[in-house]
Backbone bond lengths (Angstrom), bond angles and torsions (degrees), N, CA, C in turn:
res aa  C-N    CA-C-N  psi(-1)  N-CA   C-N-CA  omega(-1)  CA-C   N-CA-C  phi
1 M - - - 1.466 - - 1.510 109.79 -
2 S 1.345 117.09 159.03 1.453 119.95 177.11 1.523 108.66 -63.34
3 L 1.301 117.50 169.24 1.442 121.63 -165.45 1.526 113.83 -64.96
4 N 1.325 118.15 -34.68 1.465 119.92 -170.75 1.513 115.85 -126.81
5 R 1.323 119.45 -10.78 1.461 120.66 -170.70 1.520 111.80 -107.74
6 A 1.321 115.51 145.10 1.463 121.54 176.35 1.528 109.16 -114.94
7 P 1.336 117.58 141.89 1.465 119.42 177.87 1.519 111.61 -66.35
8 V 1.329 116.42 159.48 1.466 121.74 177.89 1.520 109.01 -111.41
9 G 1.322 116.25 161.64 1.453 121.14 -177.77 1.512 112.09 -69.93
10 A 1.320 115.62 151.85 1.464 121.58 179.88 1.522 110.44 -75.08
11 I 1.337 116.19 151.37 1.457 123.04 175.49 1.520 107.40 -119.56
12 E 1.318 116.24 132.67 1.471 120.75 -176.76 1.522 110.46 -72.21
13 R 1.327 115.52 135.04 1.461 121.14 -179.14 1.535 110.58 -86.98
14 P 1.338 119.15 120.63 1.461 120.91 176.13 1.525 111.02 -78.80
15 G 1.311 116.28 152.02 1.446 119.91 -178.20 1.508 113.81 -66.55
16 A 1.331 118.54 -24.06 1.462 121.23 -176.06 1.520 113.06 -83.63
17 Y 1.336 117.54 -6.77 1.466 120.81 -173.91 1.522 111.57 -82.03
18 R 1.334 116.49 136.15 1.452 124.00 172.76 1.520 108.18 -131.47
19 W 1.321 117.24 129.10 1.455 118.46 -177.38 1.518 111.55 -86.32
20 D 1.317 114.97 155.55 1.458 122.00 175.36 1.517 107.87 -150.82
21 V 1.314 116.51 174.67 1.460 122.60 -177.60 1.513 109.06 -118.54
22 P 1.339 119.49 133.37 1.464 120.38 177.33 1.523 111.29 -55.62
23 K 1.337 115.86 139.69 1.474 119.66 -174.64 1.526 111.80 -62.73
24 S 1.337 118.37 -31.29 1.457 119.76 179.77 1.526 110.93 -66.76
25 A 1.335 116.95 -36.70 1.462 120.08 177.28 1.520 110.63 -69.70
26 M 1.344 116.86 -39.48 1.455 120.41 178.02 1.520 110.69 -61.25
27 A 1.333 116.74 -40.69 1.467 120.42 -177.04 1.511 111.19 -63.93
28 K 1.334 117.75 -40.89 1.457 120.89 -179.05 1.520 111.93 -76.74
29 W 1.323 117.17 -27.24 1.465 120.57 178.61 1.524 111.71 -78.68
30 G 1.338 116.18 -19.45 1.454 120.07 -174.85 1.510 114.08 -74.87
31 V 1.324 117.49 30.22 1.462 123.09 174.76 1.517 107.81 -134.23
32 A 1.308 117.16 173.99 1.463 121.42 -178.31 1.525 110.86 -65.84
33 P 1.351 117.47 155.42 1.468 119.35 171.31 1.521 110.56 -54.99
34 L 1.315 116.23 147.06 1.448 119.90 -175.48 1.531 112.90 -94.82
35 A 1.328 117.14 -1.28 1.460 120.99 177.53 1.502 108.22 -136.87
36 A 1.318 117.04 131.21 1.459 120.71 -176.56 1.525 110.62 -72.24
37 E 1.315 114.86 150.10 1.459 120.99 -177.10 1.512 110.65 -97.87
38 A 1.328 116.45 130.97 1.458 120.66 177.04 1.527 109.75 -84.05
39 D 1.308 115.64 153.59 1.456 121.80 179.02 1.520 108.35 -87.78
40 E 1.329 116.78 92.09 1.447 121.70 -174.46 1.526 110.70 -126.56
41 T 1.319 114.88 154.39 1.462 120.15 175.80 1.521 109.73 -78.44
42 N 1.327 115.50 162.26 1.468 122.27 178.43 1.528 112.46 54.50
43 T 1.340 114.46 37.91 1.460 121.09 179.04 1.520 110.28 -119.58
44 I 1.324 116.58 133.99 1.452 123.50 177.83 1.523 108.47 -116.99
45 S 1.313 117.45 131.00 1.462 120.94 -179.05 1.527 110.79 -109.62
46 I 1.325 116.25 127.04 1.461 123.12 175.00 1.521 106.78 -110.56
47 Y 1.333 116.40 95.18 1.452 122.15 -176.48 1.524 111.03 -118.96
48 D 1.323 116.77 34.40 1.450 120.41 -177.77 1.520 109.05 -145.94
49 Q 1.335 116.47 177.83 1.438 120.39 173.44 1.541 109.22 -67.23
50 I 1.321 115.69 154.28 1.458 120.89 -176.62 1.523 109.54 -87.92
51 G 1.319 116.69 125.45 1.462 121.53 179.51 1.503 112.49 103.56
52 E 1.301 115.92 151.49 1.463 121.01 179.27 1.514 109.96 -66.96
53 D 1.314 115.41 136.62 1.456 120.22 178.83 1.521 109.64 -100.92
54 Y 1.331 115.57 122.38 1.456 120.37 -173.54 1.529 113.07 -70.40
55 W 1.345 117.12 -18.92 1.459 119.37 -175.82 1.526 112.39 -101.94
56 S 1.318 116.76 -32.67 1.465 118.36 -178.23 1.514 112.81 -104.68
57 G 1.352 117.68 -17.03 1.449 120.71 -177.54 1.518 113.22 75.48
58 E 1.322 117.44 8.87 1.451 121.47 -178.77 1.511 110.17 -105.18
59 G 1.322 115.99 -175.17 1.450 121.67 179.20 1.522 111.23 115.09
60 F 1.348 115.48 156.07 1.459 120.80 179.26 1.526 107.93 -102.46
61 T 1.329 116.93 122.32 1.459 122.51 -173.32 1.526 111.34 -113.44
62 A 1.340 114.81 166.97 1.458 120.60 174.16 1.524 111.02 -62.55
63 K 1.319 116.79 -32.08 1.463 120.62 177.67 1.525 110.62 -62.44
64 R 1.324 116.82 -43.00 1.471 120.59 177.76 1.520 111.27 -64.33
65 M 1.336 116.59 -41.51 1.463 119.95 179.31 1.528 110.60 -64.75
66 A 1.323 117.01 -43.66 1.466 120.10 179.95 1.522 111.33 -60.20
67 A 1.337 116.63 -42.27 1.467 120.66 179.39 1.524 110.68 -64.13
68 A 1.330 116.88 -42.14 1.463 120.58 -179.23 1.521 111.00 -65.23
69 L 1.335 117.38 -40.87 1.465 120.78 -179.55 1.526 110.87 -68.83
70 R 1.329 117.53 -34.33 1.469 119.79 176.47 1.526 109.89 -62.42
71 N 1.331 116.95 -40.05 1.464 120.42 179.64 1.528 111.59 -66.55
72 I 1.322 116.57 -35.82 1.467 121.05 -178.74 1.515 111.58 -75.26
73 G 1.337 116.52 -33.63 1.459 120.11 -179.47 1.519 112.10 74.04
74 A 1.329 116.36 -159.51 1.463 121.55 -175.36 1.522 111.15 -82.62
75 N 1.312 116.53 54.35 1.461 123.07 -179.44 1.524 109.42 -121.60
76 P 1.332 117.06 157.69 1.471 119.24 174.54 1.514 110.92 -56.87
77 V 1.318 116.07 145.20 1.460 120.59 -177.42 1.523 109.43 -131.40
78 T 1.330 115.26 144.08 1.465 122.08 173.45 1.517 108.57 -114.05
79 V 1.324 116.58 131.23 1.461 122.31 -179.84 1.523 108.61 -116.71
80 N 1.334 116.45 115.00 1.460 121.87 176.53 1.527 109.15 -89.63
81 V 1.317 117.18 130.16 1.462 121.35 -173.52 1.520 111.13 -124.70
82 N 1.316 115.76 127.12 1.462 123.13 167.05 1.527 106.15 -146.00
83 S 1.318 116.27 90.81 1.467 120.56 -172.09 1.530 109.91 -148.81
84 P 1.352 116.71 143.40 1.466 120.35 176.36 1.511 112.88 -82.55
85 G 1.344 117.13 -0.63 1.459 120.63 -176.74 1.510 111.11 100.14
86 G 1.321 116.82 -154.89 1.456 120.83 -178.73 1.513 111.51 152.99
87 D 1.320 115.89 -123.78 1.458 123.10 -174.28 1.530 110.11 -75.34
88 M 1.336 116.59 114.95 1.457 120.68 -177.87 1.521 112.04 -66.31
89 F 1.325 118.48 -31.85 1.456 120.80 176.86 1.526 110.02 -60.59
90 E 1.336 116.15 -46.71 1.455 120.37 177.99 1.524 111.05 -67.22
91 G 1.336 116.70 -37.62 1.462 120.06 179.17 1.514 112.14 -61.23
92 L 1.338 117.46 -44.98 1.464 120.89 178.38 1.526 110.98 -66.01
93 A 1.347 116.65 -38.52 1.459 120.07 178.97 1.530 110.98 -63.70
94 I 1.337 117.21 -41.45 1.463 121.76 178.54 1.528 109.44 -67.14
95 Y 1.329 116.81 -42.00 1.474 120.59 175.22 1.521 110.41 -54.61
96 N 1.335 117.00 -47.03 1.457 120.60 -178.21 1.532 112.13 -64.67
97 L 1.330 116.66 -38.88 1.463 119.53 177.75 1.522 110.98 -60.35
98 L 1.330 116.27 -42.70 1.463 119.78 179.44 1.529 111.42 -71.90
99 A 1.332 116.60 -36.78 1.461 120.12 178.18 1.522 111.84 -64.65
100 E 1.336 117.03 -29.62 1.463 121.64 -179.52 1.527 112.38 -89.52
101 H 1.340 118.00 -4.15 1.471 119.98 -179.85 1.525 109.49 -63.64
102 P 1.333 118.48 134.64 1.469 121.04 -172.83 1.518 115.61 -76.68
103 A 1.324 118.70 -4.20 1.467 121.24 179.36 1.527 110.23 -125.85
104 E 1.321 115.27 178.02 1.467 120.41 -175.49 1.530 111.43 -63.71
105 V 1.336 115.16 137.74 1.461 122.37 177.90 1.520 108.52 -113.99
106 T 1.325 116.55 122.67 1.468 121.98 176.26 1.523 108.37 -112.13
107 I 1.316 116.03 126.23 1.458 122.06 176.59 1.525 107.82 -102.91
108 R 1.333 116.51 132.25 1.468 121.48 173.81 1.526 108.23 -120.05
109 V 1.311 116.05 118.33 1.464 121.28 177.48 1.530 106.94 -82.46
110 M 1.336 115.29 112.86 1.453 121.40 -174.39 1.516 113.07 -92.95
111 G 1.316 117.00 -21.15 1.457 122.33 -179.18 1.517 109.07 -149.38
112 I 1.339 115.39 -82.11 1.452 121.29 176.64 1.520 109.12 -135.60
113 A 1.315 116.25 138.66 1.466 122.10 171.82 1.514 105.89 -119.31
114 A 1.331 116.00 95.48 1.460 120.94 -172.71 1.517 110.63 -115.53
115 S 1.339 114.89 152.33 1.460 120.36 170.45 1.529 111.12 56.54
116 A 1.336 117.73 -124.94 1.461 121.12 -179.56 1.522 111.81 -60.58
117 A 1.325 117.40 -29.62 1.473 120.51 177.87 1.518 111.57 -68.32
118 S 1.332 117.36 -30.17 1.465 119.28 176.93 1.524 110.62 -69.59
119 I 1.339 116.75 -31.85 1.469 120.31 174.69 1.518 109.56 -64.11
120 I 1.326 117.14 -46.06 1.461 121.49 178.69 1.524 109.76 -58.07
121 A 1.328 116.81 -42.08 1.461 120.64 -178.90 1.520 112.19 -60.06
122 M 1.332 117.09 -31.67 1.454 121.13 -177.96 1.527 112.78 -68.82
123 A 1.328 118.09 -11.19 1.462 121.08 177.99 1.525 111.84 -77.62
124 G 1.314 117.47 -8.16 1.444 120.57 -177.25 1.522 112.77 -73.88
125 D 1.343 115.50 135.91 1.463 119.18 169.29 1.516 109.19 -68.03
126 K 1.333 115.28 -32.26 1.467 122.05 170.61 1.515 107.75 -128.12
127 V 1.328 116.77 133.35 1.466 122.39 175.45 1.513 107.43 -118.64
128 L 1.330 115.70 115.49 1.459 122.02 -178.19 1.515 109.76 -117.42
129 M 1.333 117.19 144.81 1.449 121.46 -176.64 1.525 110.47 -124.27
130 G 1.336 115.99 138.75 1.453 120.85 175.47 1.511 111.14 -78.96
131 T 1.309 116.12 161.80 1.463 121.54 179.69 1.527 110.69 -57.89
132 G 1.331 116.80 129.46 1.451 121.38 178.17 1.512 115.65 83.29
133 T 1.320 118.22 1.23 1.461 120.84 -178.52 1.522 111.06 -84.87
134 M 1.345 116.54 170.51 1.459 120.70 -175.09 1.531 111.08 -144.23
135 I 1.324 115.56 151.45 1.467 123.45 168.27 1.520 106.99 -115.13
136 M 1.332 116.57 134.70 1.466 120.77 -178.54 1.529 109.41 -127.30
137 V 1.330 116.02 130.64 1.471 121.81 178.20 1.521 109.15 -123.11
138 H 1.315 116.22 150.22 1.469 121.14 179.69 1.523 108.71 -162.09
139 R 1.306 116.12 167.92 1.464 120.03 175.05 1.528 110.27 -68.22
140 A 1.320 115.44 161.20 1.467 121.01 -178.13 1.516 110.54 -52.50
141 W 1.330 115.40 139.15 1.462 122.45 -172.22 1.525 108.16 -133.26
142 G 1.308 117.07 134.02 1.455 120.12 177.37 1.507 111.38 176.27
143 L 1.320 116.10 -170.14 1.450 122.40 -178.38 1.516 109.62 -125.31
144 A 1.326 116.24 151.31 1.458 121.81 174.37 1.525 108.66 -127.64
145 L 1.327 116.24 137.26 1.465 122.17 179.24 1.518 108.80 -122.36
146 G 1.328 116.02 132.96 1.456 118.47 177.13 1.512 112.41 139.70
147 N 1.345 115.82 -156.89 1.465 121.28 -178.65 1.526 110.63 -90.89
148 H 1.358 115.41 -170.39 1.465 117.81 -173.87 1.519 111.93 -67.75
149 H 1.334 117.79 -24.78 1.469 120.16 175.46 1.534 110.08 -66.15
150 D 1.325 116.11 -41.74 1.454 120.27 179.08 1.532 111.35 -63.84
151 F 1.339 116.34 -40.11 1.447 119.53 -179.77 1.530 111.02 -69.69
152 A 1.330 117.33 -35.94 1.464 120.45 176.46 1.525 110.16 -64.54
153 E 1.342 115.93 -40.74 1.462 120.38 177.43 1.518 111.04 -64.11
154 A 1.330 116.46 -39.88 1.454 120.75 178.66 1.531 111.36 -64.65
155 S 1.329 116.82 -39.90 1.457 120.67 178.41 1.525 110.33 -61.03
156 S 1.336 116.09 -42.71 1.459 120.47 177.81 1.524 111.05 -64.94
157 L 1.356 115.73 -38.80 1.452 120.74 178.78 1.520 111.06 -62.36
158 F 1.332 117.05 -46.82 1.459 120.10 -178.28 1.533 110.70 -62.48
159 Q 1.333 116.61 -36.59 1.460 119.52 177.83 1.532 110.50 -64.65
160 K 1.337 116.98 -40.32 1.469 120.24 177.43 1.524 111.02 -63.20
161 F 1.324 115.91 -41.42 1.455 119.31 177.51 1.522 111.00 -62.67
162 D 1.341 116.92 -44.23 1.462 120.26 178.64 1.526 110.67 -56.63
163 E 1.320 116.33 -43.66 1.462 121.02 -179.29 1.525 110.78 -67.20
164 A 1.342 116.69 -42.16 1.465 120.25 179.95 1.536 110.27 -64.50
165 M 1.347 116.49 -45.30 1.462 120.03 178.58 1.519 111.24 -61.59
166 A 1.329 116.21 -44.52 1.466 120.29 -178.17 1.530 110.14 -60.48
167 S 1.327 117.51 -41.40 1.467 119.93 -179.35 1.531 111.29 -63.74
168 I 1.339 116.43 -38.26 1.474 120.31 178.49 1.521 110.39 -67.11
169 Y 1.332 116.75 -46.00 1.465 120.36 -179.74 1.533 111.42 -65.00
170 V 1.338 117.25 -40.22 1.472 120.88 179.16 1.518 109.97 -61.44
171 E 1.345 116.45 -46.06 1.459 120.52 -179.41 1.529 111.12 -62.17
172 R 1.320 116.44 -40.68 1.469 120.16 -176.03 1.523 112.51 -73.89
173 T 1.332 116.66 -39.62 1.465 120.43 -169.85 1.526 114.20 -98.03
174 G 1.330 117.20 -28.50 1.452 119.97 -173.11 1.511 112.86 83.34
175 L 1.351 117.56 0.72 1.462 120.84 174.85 1.512 109.97 -71.86
176 S 1.327 116.73 159.54 1.446 120.84 176.87 1.516 110.62 -74.18
177 E 1.329 116.26 162.63 1.463 119.77 177.71 1.521 111.01 -61.63
178 A 1.344 116.22 -38.72 1.461 120.22 179.52 1.533 110.53 -62.77
179 E 1.330 117.34 -40.54 1.466 120.82 178.73 1.525 111.20 -65.66
180 I 1.338 116.30 -39.35 1.459 120.18 179.07 1.523 111.02 -65.28
181 F 1.333 117.00 -45.60 1.469 119.29 -179.68 1.531 111.13 -64.76
182 A 1.335 117.14 -30.86 1.462 119.48 176.22 1.529 109.91 -64.86
183 L 1.344 117.35 -37.27 1.457 120.70 176.96 1.533 110.74 -69.97
184 L 1.322 116.81 -39.40 1.463 120.30 178.73 1.519 111.43 -63.86
185 D 1.320 116.85 -35.67 1.462 120.75 178.65 1.520 111.92 -75.37
186 G 1.312 117.42 -32.65 1.451 120.22 -176.20 1.509 111.34 73.25
187 S 1.328 116.44 -148.19 1.457 120.44 -176.52 1.521 112.54 -70.77
188 S 1.333 116.65 -23.49 1.468 121.19 176.41 1.502 108.52 -153.49
189 K 1.332 118.31 162.31 1.450 122.26 -176.69 1.522 112.74 -68.36
190 S 1.322 117.08 -12.56 1.457 120.25 178.15 1.526 112.00 -101.05
191 S 1.359 117.13 5.20 1.459 120.50 -176.45 1.516 111.08 -83.11
192 D 1.325 115.48 177.00 1.455 121.69 179.68 1.512 113.19 -86.32
193 G 1.317 119.20 5.97 1.448 121.42 -179.82 1.515 112.32 104.00
194 T 1.351 116.09 -145.91 1.460 121.22 -173.13 1.520 110.79 -131.50
195 F 1.342 115.99 129.21 1.453 122.19 171.14 1.525 108.46 -95.27
196 M 1.327 116.76 133.45 1.460 121.40 179.84 1.519 110.72 -118.30
197 T 1.305 116.80 129.02 1.453 121.70 173.17 1.527 109.30 -71.62
198 V 1.323 116.41 176.40 1.462 119.89 179.09 1.523 110.77 -57.41
199 T 1.317 116.81 -48.81 1.467 120.67 -178.29 1.515 111.66 -62.00
200 E 1.347 116.26 -44.16 1.462 120.27 -179.63 1.527 111.16 -65.32
201 A 1.320 117.72 -41.84 1.454 120.90 -179.26 1.525 111.34 -64.97
202 I 1.327 116.62 -39.47 1.470 120.23 178.06 1.524 109.96 -67.79
203 D 1.333 117.03 -44.89 1.470 120.97 -179.24 1.525 111.24 -60.01
204 K 1.345 117.20 -36.61 1.458 120.63 -176.67 1.528 112.57 -89.32
205 G 1.339 118.02 -3.66 1.454 120.37 176.35 1.502 115.93 91.55
206 F 1.347 117.87 3.64 1.453 120.38 177.61 1.533 112.03 -75.07
207 A 1.319 116.46 -22.42 1.464 121.51 178.99 1.520 108.70 -136.89
208 D 1.338 114.52 160.84 1.461 120.53 -176.69 1.521 113.42 -102.97
209 G 1.325 117.15 -23.64 1.447 118.93 -177.89 1.505 112.15 177.80
210 K 1.330 115.77 -173.26 1.460 122.87 -179.05 1.519 109.61 -109.53
211 F 1.326 115.17 159.05 1.457 119.68 167.51 1.527 106.83 -128.74
212 E 1.295 115.73 145.71 1.457 121.63 -177.51 1.523 109.26 -100.40
213 K 1.306 116.07 124.69 1.455 120.68 177.73 1.513 108.86 -131.97
214 S 1.318 116.16 -176.94 1.454 120.16 178.96 1.514 110.79 -70.24
215 S 1.317 116.15 176.71 1.454 122.08 -168.02 1.508 113.57 -72.24
216 A 1.321 116.27 166.99 1.465 121.93 177.78 1.513 110.61 -60.71
217 A 1.325 117.53 -34.40 1.464 120.34 -179.77 1.525 111.06 -62.37
218 D 1.334 116.81 -39.35 1.465 120.41 176.79 1.515 110.57 -65.12
219 A 1.348 116.81 -39.06 1.457 120.30 -179.00 1.520 111.28 -65.47
220 K 1.323 117.04 -37.18 1.454 120.25 -179.48 1.511 112.09 -58.45
221 A 1.330 115.31 -33.57 1.451 119.16 -176.53 1.527 111.94 -65.44
222 S 1.347 117.16 -21.52 1.451 120.07 -177.90 1.519 112.60 -84.51
223 V 1.338 117.83 -6.31 1.460 122.19 -178.81 1.517 108.68 -112.86
224 P 1.341 118.86 123.51 1.471 120.50 -179.34 1.524 111.11 -55.09
225 T 1.327 116.66 140.96 1.456 120.18 -177.04 1.516 112.14 -62.99
226 K 1.345 117.75 -33.78 1.463 118.31 -179.60 1.524 110.91 -69.84
227 V 1.352 117.51 -29.14 1.455 120.38 176.21 1.519 109.70 -68.40
228 L 1.328 116.70 -44.01 1.461 119.99 177.66 1.522 111.02 -62.40
229 A 1.339 117.14 -39.95 1.457 120.69 179.82 1.523 110.87 -63.00
230 K 1.340 117.17 -43.48 1.464 120.74 178.86 1.520 110.91 -64.11
231 R 1.340 116.67 -38.98 1.463 119.56 178.14 1.520 111.00 -61.06
232 R 1.333 115.95 -43.19 1.469 119.60 -177.80 1.533 110.93 -67.37
233 V 1.333 116.44 -38.69 1.458 119.39 177.87 1.525 109.85 -64.32
234 E 1.330 116.83 -45.28 1.465 118.97 -179.37 1.522 111.42 -63.89
235 A 1.336 116.43 -40.21 1.463 119.98 177.84 1.529 110.85 -60.91
236 A 1.345 116.78 -41.85 1.454 120.38 179.21 1.534 111.26 -65.50
237 L 1.326 116.71 -39.56 1.467 120.58 178.15 1.527 110.45 -65.88
238 A 1.331 116.50 -40.78 1.461 119.89 178.37 1.520 111.02 -62.59
239 A 1.334 116.09 -37.94 1.461 119.97 179.39 1.524 112.03 -64.98
240 Q 1.355 116.33 -23.34 1.463 121.45 177.08 1.532 112.12 -83.79
241 G 1.336 116.72 0.56 1.461 120.76 177.10 1.509 115.03 91.03
242 M 1.332 118.34 11.66 1.455 120.71 -178.06 1.523 110.67 -78.83
243 S 1.312 115.94 143.07 1.457 121.45 178.81 1.525 110.16 -71.73
244 R 1.312 115.67 168.29 1.459 120.80 179.04 1.518 111.05 -60.50
245 K 1.330 117.33 -42.03 1.458 121.04 179.81 1.529 110.51 -62.10
246 E 1.329 116.54 -45.57 1.463 120.06 179.72 1.521 110.99 -62.81
247 R 1.338 116.89 -39.62 1.461 120.14 -179.28 1.525 110.91 -62.75
248 Y 1.318 117.31 -44.33 1.458 119.40 -176.67 1.517 112.75 -73.68
249 E 1.324 116.71 -29.83 1.463 118.57 174.51 1.529 110.06 -63.03
250 I 1.343 116.62 -42.23 1.458 120.21 179.54 1.525 110.64 -68.99
251 L 1.330 117.57 -42.27 1.463 120.47 179.22 1.522 111.33 -63.21
252 N 1.329 117.00 -39.38 1.461 119.90 177.00 1.527 111.58 -63.77
253 E 1.327 116.22 -38.82 1.462 120.05 178.92 1.523 110.54 -66.76
254 I 1.338 115.93 -43.41 1.462 120.16 177.78 1.529 110.43 -61.41
255 G 1.344 115.54 -38.14 1.456 120.46 -178.49 1.501 113.82 -73.83
256 G 1.332 118.65 -8.80 1.451 121.65 175.39 1.505 114.50 87.15
257 E 1.348 118.74 27.39 1.456 119.68 179.36 1.520 110.34 -78.72
258 R 1.291 116.95 137.85 1.458 120.76 177.74 1.517 109.88 -74.58
259 D 1.343 116.21 146.70 1.451 120.57 179.47 1.523 111.44 -64.54
260 A 1.317 117.38 -39.29 1.462 120.16 -174.88 1.511 112.63 -80.54
261 A 1.307 117.99 -21.38 1.461 120.96 -177.83 1.515 108.97 -141.17
262 P 1.370 117.41 91.15 1.455 120.98 -172.22 1.519 113.89 -58.52
263 T 1.347 119.32 -23.17 1.451 119.14 -176.85 1.526 112.30 -88.84
264 A 1.338 118.37 -9.34 1.463 121.52 -179.32 1.523 110.04 -89.89
265 K 1.333 116.17 147.27 1.455 121.61 -178.86 1.520 110.12 -114.36
266 R 1.336 115.38 143.17 1.462 119.07 175.34 1.533 110.28 -71.55
267 D 1.344 114.62 -34.96 1.452 119.86 -177.13 1.515 108.92 -117.27
268 A 1.326 115.47 169.55 1.465 119.16 -178.69 1.517 111.74 -70.92
269 G 1.311 119.02 -25.31 1.457 121.76 -178.86 1.507 110.77 -165.42
270 E 1.341 115.68 172.51 1.448 120.81 -179.84 1.521 110.79 -84.79
271 D 1.317 115.39 151.12 1.456 120.79 178.88 1.525 107.59 -95.05
272 E 1.346 116.74 103.19 1.459 120.68 -175.46 1.523 111.77 -61.82
273 K 1.335 116.81 -35.22 1.459 119.19 -179.22 1.524 111.02 -65.09
274 N 1.353 116.57 -39.18 1.467 119.79 178.24 1.516 110.46 -64.84
275 L 1.332 116.75 -41.79 1.458 120.12 178.60 1.518 110.89 -61.98
276 S 1.320 116.98 -43.09 1.458 120.58 179.17 1.521 111.29 -64.00
277 A 1.337 116.53 -39.05 1.458 120.13 178.99 1.526 110.89 -65.73
278 I 1.324 116.82 -40.91 1.468 120.40 177.75 1.516 110.41 -63.60
279 S 1.338 116.99 -42.64 1.459 120.82 177.85 1.509 111.37 -58.55
280 A 1.342 116.83 -45.22 1.464 120.29 179.62 1.524 111.45 -63.02
281 A 1.329 116.47 -39.74 1.460 120.31 179.55 1.516 111.27 -65.17
282 L 1.335 116.11 -42.61 1.468 120.03 179.39 1.514 110.58 -63.89
283 T 1.337 115.76 -44.75 1.456 119.78 -177.91 1.513 111.52 -62.86
284 S 1.333 116.65 -32.26 1.464 121.09 -179.27 1.524 112.53 -87.66
285 N 1.362 116.58 3.98 1.465 121.52 -179.35 1.522 111.93 59.40
286 L 1.351 117.13 35.11 1.447 120.27 176.41 1.510 110.14 -82.78
287 C 1.336 116.79 165.07 1.452 121.80 177.91 1.524 109.15 -90.70
288 I 1.308 116.42 126.74 1.447 120.97 175.37 1.524 108.02 -132.63
289 L 1.292 115.28 161.95 1.459 121.53 179.94 1.524 111.69 54.87
290 G 1.347 117.09 29.31 1.458 120.93 172.43 1.514 115.22 86.25
291 G 1.325 119.72 6.80 1.452 118.51 179.42 1.497 110.92 -165.21
292 P 1.335 118.46 168.30 1.451 121.53 -179.44 1.513 110.71 -71.53
293 I 1.321 115.44 145.93 1.456 120.27 178.49 1.522 108.66 -78.36
294 G 1.320 114.85 138.31 1.455 119.93 178.08 1.502 109.49 159.85
295 R 1.296 117.52 -179.70 1.455 121.94 179.06 1.513 108.96 -89.02
296 H 1.333 116.07 135.13 1.460 120.82 -176.46 1.528 110.03 -119.39
């Protein structure tokens, strides 16, 4: 096992559960990483939402982490994180994989480590943050579909997740359970939780220190512009209250995917400028496509 972390027990996934990402985390993730990534061996980068995405086919999963750790073997590993979170089941599974790694695990927060990604970050024997980066924690977040039995099961599930997350944060930080739950609640029980700057995260024990890297402008160059444009559009859609499914349906349409063949494109590539313009319009609450943006 890694030097300081212990794995946590598994939680059974109910069929009615659907994961999503808090809109505040999506908004902050919808920009370039704030710390540039060095070209180093034995390094794993988590620069996506956590968990397989049923509509886009993207996301960072426990399967990907397991494969990467097998390639690295019993050697120290560095995990670079810039993620808004996602599927808590996958987040806990990835945490456990890192906690069981036989050598030292170093986590570097490159942009934001939010939600399930903050759980993954807690598996680090050392947690380091780049200038301007953030860690965000909140109570379990997701969707439930079905009848009242399904919703009751989901309520119980979210409570189990809250307890599991709190135990991980308590172990890592040394804060009391009451202090951790206050951070998970944020300013109110209906809020998205708490964002912590580098200084705040270090003071509270979520991180151990800072690392100095090149500027944010250099980091932006390592992320394709069309990826950044899609992130900003999705963040703007999330801010309008759209579900994950609705967001990806719109992104697929913008990207030119045919209805009959989701993997085929109408055009050779996406127009990054159009995506950026749509993002700006959404953020400004302008009317596009003949009507106001929002849930109908």
